[in-house]
C-alpha positions, 0 to 999 in steps of 0.5 A, a space after each residue: 527068750 528067742 525064736 528061730 526057724 530051724 530044720 529038725 532032721 535026724 531026730 530019734 524017739 527017746 528010749 527013756 522018758 525019765 531021763 534028765 537030758 534029751 538031745 536030738 529027740 522027738 518028744 511027745 509032751 503027753 508021753 513025757 508027762 505020763 511018765 512023770 506021773 508014773 514016777 510019782 511027780 505031777 509035773 515035768 521037772 528039772 529036764 534039759 532039752 537040746 535040739 529037740 522037737 516037742 510035739 503036741 497037741 498039748 498046752 504047756 504050763 511053764 510053772 516056774 524056772 523054765 528057760 528058752 534059748 534059740 527056741 522055735 515056739 511053732 507055727 502061729 498063722 502069723 499071730 503069736 496070740 493064738 499060742 497063748 492060753 489064759 485060764 478064767 481061774 488065774 493060776 489054775 488050768 485043767 488039762 495043761 501039762 506043768 513044767 518046772 525048772 526045765 531048759 529048752 535049747 535050740 528046740 522046736 515046738 509043734 502043735 503046742 499052746 502055752 500058759 503060765 505066769 503073766 510075765 512068761 505069757 508077755 514074753 511069748 506075746 513079744 516074739 516075732 511070728 512067721 506066716 
């Protein structure tokens, strides 16, 4: 899991939110989740995002098997802890958008908080932040 600063230019809106691979797209996470629900799945699963911008506002729950490579997790006002959200009921969170077995390569998140297993949250907390 790494973080980078990158300029996201030339992005387009995806025409099919049920696609398995998204490349150079600007994706609104709630729209993606809503299309997964319409397709009969209660989570976003088995998707690959390459050089995409993933927009909130949202809380992403990395349930299992998510991979992040050269990913910018977003602006944290210099404190990465502002992006990590823990539920008072471990393992459960109403309103979080669940992702499973997804890959994020060269992506950038905007206005997104993160939750998931403690090992994932510790990886987020270990990232360097930018002011």
